[in-house]
C-alpha angles and dihedrals in degrees: 000000000000133000113248099177142357108232101180142357118195144177116205123195124197124205133207092233139017119291118248099240091187087072093053106082129181090226094055093047093050091048089051097050105029118123100188090245108115092211095049091043093053104123149167123219119201120192129183135144107301093359139088123169129185113195127189102189096183091051093042090229133124138176120208126197112194128174095284104354138073122203126193112193132189120189099174093113094238122137118258091257088065098035121115098204095108092046089051092047090049090057090057091053097043093050090049092239086135127025116244095198091064094056111114102166143005139189147176128239126198129187117190136170112230139180134193114265094200123072090215093060108144120207087205088074087076093061135053126241093264092056092043089056092060094079145346129262100017106211101182136024139154143190134239111182134168118193144152127235129169091350091304121119114223135192117193122190126181116187125183116231113234096221099108091258128102097249131128138200110226122198125189125186118191111192126197114192097201144080120298116271124213119300090247089056090049090053090053094044095051087057094044093052092049088054087052088056091048091053091050092050092049090057095053 
């Protein structure tokens, strides 16, 4: 298979206790991420119990504060080498909007649109013989797989798109159950894990 488009790149941070949402203000976040360009700074702020979300639609970026997690998403379609998610996450730490000493785990999430390179691609490869025996002419199938590699926990999901074309949405989560490394290491790791995804996709 081959990647057609990158739909989202994300870093997710988990905390040992619930975030104090009273300390996360819309004003402070806007001040932190404003560019001075009214179009780029156009935003939506969503607030609910245990949830705050800052969305910049024209920048295709959003920051999500859950009960004990923070997610920084980038949907620009750029590769991880060009992504700003680690820079944006770094701003949250350096301005003490979130507390680094409460971080217990982190991970990266990637969503990509893929398509088979080979004309003889067989959807039956996604299912075992017992599933294949259920019915004839399987038209759609996916994968949900959890595995460990190099002390990293992975979840791989492959979902067929119901648009009449043979395309799939692939999601990979790479989870690190440890303290946060340096920001430079994070920038390297977000690239390394995307390359891991690329290698997986090549083998399918």
